[in-house]
C-alpha positions as CSV (number, residue, x, y, z in Angstrom):
1,M,80.7,194.1,195.6
2,S,79.7,196.2,192.7
3,H,78.7,193.1,191.1
4,V,75.8,192.8,193.8
5,P,73.0,195.2,193.7
6,K,72.4,196.8,197.1
7,E,69.0,195.7,196.9
8,H,69.9,192.0,196.9
9,P,68.4,190.6,200.1
10,R,71.8,189.0,201.4
11,Y,73.5,192.2,200.1
12,L,75.2,192.9,203.6
13,S,76.2,189.1,204.5
14,L,77.7,188.8,200.8
15,L,79.6,192.4,201.7
16,Y,80.8,190.7,204.9
17,R,81.8,187.6,203.5
18,E,83.7,189.4,200.6
19,R,85.7,191.5,203.2
20,I,86.7,188.2,205.0
21,A,87.8,186.7,201.4
22,E,89.5,190.0,200.7
23,G,91.4,189.8,204.2
24,V,92.7,186.5,203.2
25,R,93.7,187.4,199.8
26,K,95.6,190.6,201.2
27,G,97.3,188.1,203.8
28,I,95.5,189.7,207.2
29,T,92.9,186.6,207.6
30,A,93.7,183.2,208.0
31,V,91.8,180.6,205.6
32,E,90.5,179.2,208.6
33,G,88.7,182.6,209.4
34,I,86.5,181.9,206.8
35,A,85.0,179.1,208.1
36,A,84.8,180.8,211.6
37,H,83.3,183.8,210.1
38,G,80.4,181.0,208.4
39,R,79.7,179.6,211.8
40,G,79.1,182.8,213.4
41,E,76.8,183.8,210.5
42,T,74.7,180.7,210.8
43,F,73.9,181.8,214.3
44,D,73.0,185.3,213.0
45,Y,70.6,184.2,210.5
46,I,68.6,182.3,213.3
47,L,68.7,184.9,215.4
48,G,67.1,187.0,212.8
49,E,70.4,188.9,212.2
50,K,69.7,191.9,214.8
51,T,70.5,193.3,217.8
52,H,68.2,191.6,220.5
53,D,68.0,193.4,224.2
54,F,70.1,190.8,225.9
55,A,72.8,191.6,223.5
56,F,72.2,195.2,223.9
57,E,72.3,195.0,227.7
58,A,75.7,192.9,227.4
59,E,77.1,195.6,225.3
60,R,76.2,198.3,227.9
61,A,77.6,196.4,230.9
62,A,80.7,195.7,228.7
63,V,81.2,199.3,227.9
64,A,80.6,200.3,231.8
65,L,83.4,197.6,232.6
66,M,85.9,199.2,230.1
67,L,85.2,202.5,231.3
68,L,85.7,201.4,234.8
69,S,89.1,199.7,234.2
70,K,92.6,201.1,234.6
71,H,94.2,199.2,231.8
72,P,91.2,197.9,229.1
73,V,92.7,196.2,225.9
74,I,91.0,195.2,222.8
75,S,92.4,192.3,221.3
76,V,92.5,192.2,217.2
77,N,92.7,189.1,215.2
78,G,92.5,188.6,211.4
79,N,88.7,188.5,211.2
80,V,88.4,191.8,213.1
81,A,90.9,193.6,211.0
82,A,89.2,192.5,207.6
83,L,85.4,193.1,209.0
84,I,85.7,196.4,211.0
85,P,89.1,198.5,211.1
86,E,87.7,201.8,211.6
87,E,85.2,200.7,213.7
88,I,87.7,199.2,216.3
89,V,89.9,201.9,216.1
90,K,86.8,204.3,217.0
91,L,85.9,202.1,219.6
92,S,89.7,202.2,221.2
93,E,89.6,205.9,221.2
94,A,86.2,206.2,222.8
95,L,87.1,203.6,225.8
96,N,90.5,204.9,225.8
97,A,91.6,201.2,225.5
98,I,94.6,199.9,223.9
99,L,94.8,197.7,220.6
100,E,96.6,194.6,220.4
101,V,97.2,192.1,217.5
102,N,96.8,188.6,218.9
103,I,96.4,185.5,216.4
104,F,96.1,181.7,216.6
105,H,97.4,181.1,213.1
106,F,100.7,182.8,213.4
107,S,103.2,184.2,211.3
108,E,105.2,187.3,211.7
109,E,103.8,188.7,208.2
110,R,100.3,188.3,209.3
111,V,101.1,190.1,212.7
112,R,102.9,192.8,210.3
113,K,100.0,192.9,208.1
114,I,97.3,193.4,210.7
115,K,99.4,196.1,212.3
116,E,99.6,197.9,208.8
117,E,95.6,197.6,208.4
118,I,94.5,199.4,211.6
119,E,97.4,202.0,211.3
120,A,95.8,202.7,207.7
121,H,92.8,203.5,209.3
122,G,94.3,205.9,212.1
123,G,94.8,203.6,214.8
124,R,98.0,202.7,216.8
125,I,98.0,199.0,218.1
126,L,100.7,196.9,220.0
127,A,102.4,194.0,218.1
128,D,105.8,193.5,219.7
129,M,104.5,190.4,221.5
130,D,107.5,190.3,224.3
131,A,105.5,188.4,226.9
132,T,104.0,185.1,227.6
133,L,100.7,184.5,228.6
134,E,101.6,181.1,231.0
135,G,99.6,178.3,230.6
136,L,98.6,178.7,226.8
137,K,100.4,176.4,224.2
138,S,99.1,178.3,221.1
139,A,100.5,181.4,219.5
140,R,97.8,183.2,221.5
141,R,100.4,183.1,224.5
142,L,102.4,186.0,222.8
143,V,101.3,189.2,223.9
144,S,102.8,192.4,224.8
145,S,103.9,193.2,228.2
146,K,102.7,197.0,227.7
147,G,98.9,195.6,226.8
148,I,97.2,191.9,227.4
149,F,100.0,191.1,229.9
150,I,99.4,193.7,232.3
151,A,95.6,194.3,231.2
152,D,92.7,194.2,233.9
153,T,90.0,193.6,231.1
154,V,90.5,192.2,227.7
155,L,87.9,192.6,225.0
156,V,88.1,189.3,223.2
157,P,86.2,189.7,219.6
158,L,85.2,186.4,218.3
159,E,85.4,183.2,219.9
160,D,88.7,182.4,221.8
161,G,88.0,179.6,224.3
162,D,91.5,178.7,225.1
163,R,93.1,181.9,225.8
164,C,89.8,183.3,227.8
165,E,90.4,180.5,230.3
166,I,93.9,181.5,230.6
167,L,92.8,185.3,230.9
168,R,90.6,184.5,234.0
169,M,93.0,182.3,235.7
170,N,95.3,185.6,235.5
171,G,92.7,187.5,237.3
172,K,91.6,189.5,234.3
173,K,88.0,190.3,233.3
174,V,87.1,189.1,230.0
175,I,84.5,190.5,227.5
176,T,83.7,188.3,224.4
177,I,81.6,189.0,221.3
178,D,80.8,185.7,220.1
179,L,77.4,184.5,218.2
180,N,77.5,181.2,219.7
181,P,76.2,181.2,223.3
182,L,77.1,177.5,223.7
183,S,80.7,178.0,223.1
184,R,83.4,177.4,226.0
185,T,84.4,181.4,225.3
186,S,80.8,182.6,225.9
187,R,80.4,180.5,229.2
188,M,83.7,181.2,230.9
189,A,83.7,185.3,229.9
190,D,82.6,187.6,232.2
191,I,80.4,189.4,229.9
192,T,79.3,187.6,226.7
193,I,77.7,189.8,223.8
194,V,75.7,187.3,221.7
195,D,75.9,189.8,218.7
196,N,77.5,190.1,215.3
197,L,81.0,192.0,215.4
198,V,79.5,194.3,212.9
199,R,76.7,195.8,215.0
200,A,78.1,195.2,218.3
201,V,81.2,197.4,217.9
202,P,79.1,200.3,216.5
203,N,76.6,200.1,219.3
204,M,79.5,200.3,221.8
205,I,80.8,203.1,220.2
206,E,77.5,205.1,221.0
207,L,77.3,203.8,224.4
208,A,80.5,204.9,225.2
209,E,79.9,208.5,223.9
210,E,76.6,208.3,226.4
211,L,78.4,206.3,229.5
212,K,81.7,208.0,229.7
213,S,80.1,211.0,231.3
214,Y,78.2,208.9,233.9
215,P,79.8,209.0,237.5
216,E,81.8,206.0,238.7
217,R,78.7,205.1,241.0
218,D,76.4,204.5,238.1
219,L,78.8,202.7,235.9
220,K,79.4,200.1,238.9
221,E,75.5,200.2,239.4
222,I,75.4,198.8,235.7
223,L,77.7,196.2,236.4
224,S,76.1,194.8,239.9
225,N,72.9,194.7,238.0
226,Y,74.4,192.5,235.2
227,D,73.9,188.6,235.1
228,N,76.0,187.0,232.3
229,K,74.2,183.4,233.1
230,K,70.7,185.3,232.3
231,I,72.0,186.8,229.3
232,L,73.4,183.6,228.0
233,S,69.9,181.5,228.9
234,A,67.8,184.5,226.9
235,S,70.2,184.1,224.0
236,I,69.7,180.2,223.9
237,E,66.0,180.6,224.7
238,R,65.6,183.0,221.7
239,I,67.6,180.8,219.3
240,R,65.2,178.2,220.6
241,D,61.9,180.4,219.7
242,C,63.2,181.1,216.4
243,L,63.9,178.1,215.1
244,T,60.4,177.2,216.5
245,E,58.8,180.2,214.6
246,M,60.5,179.1,211.5
247,A,59.3,175.8,211.9
248,E,55.9,177.0,211.9
249,K,56.2,178.9,208.9
250,V,57.5,176.0,207.2
251,K,54.2,174.0,208.0
252,E,52.1,177.0,206.8
253,E,53.8,177.6,203.4
């Protein structure tokens, strides 16, 4: 990114695009991951590229749920490994959660490279894929018997509708980070964080440092007061309002 000055108004956006592109060049990210990133970036642009109150509330509830869980797991795909490898390791440590490679566009080489990328940033990650999630046809069915297969809560960064449904059917709680509140993933998850991954995970790291000293009853109270449908509704309303505000500005120009 040395060719783009930090003063550029779209510097951060260009930085994260370059990380995704570099992930593809390194064999970590699937080419299709570029399109997925762009789709999320569109929603983020409309939302003003900031963490809204509804997203922070979901992040807080997500951390509370992970801390209360006996076997929490964080799923890692190519986009996550390319965008925030250091931060996802820190989050796993703060929550005492297991990291596990799980990808849709499967190859043994990609699995190995994602694992190596996370390990290069000091993390430990499962990648043995010795168990199967029944009901899934895609490669996401391949999981670790020590991770997602026995997890009670799974954090699924980025859209992942087919697996989200199966995880719920298997009695697991699902947390997703998805900028599209209309997606099947967002609407099926127990907790939906409508925020950019690059902001949500650092927020959750800070929240984990705060909440892990809370007694169990306080964490349960955070969850009992959480309503995912209200969060989704608030995020959709905010998108509507942002578009209305943009339309009014265009008229005035």
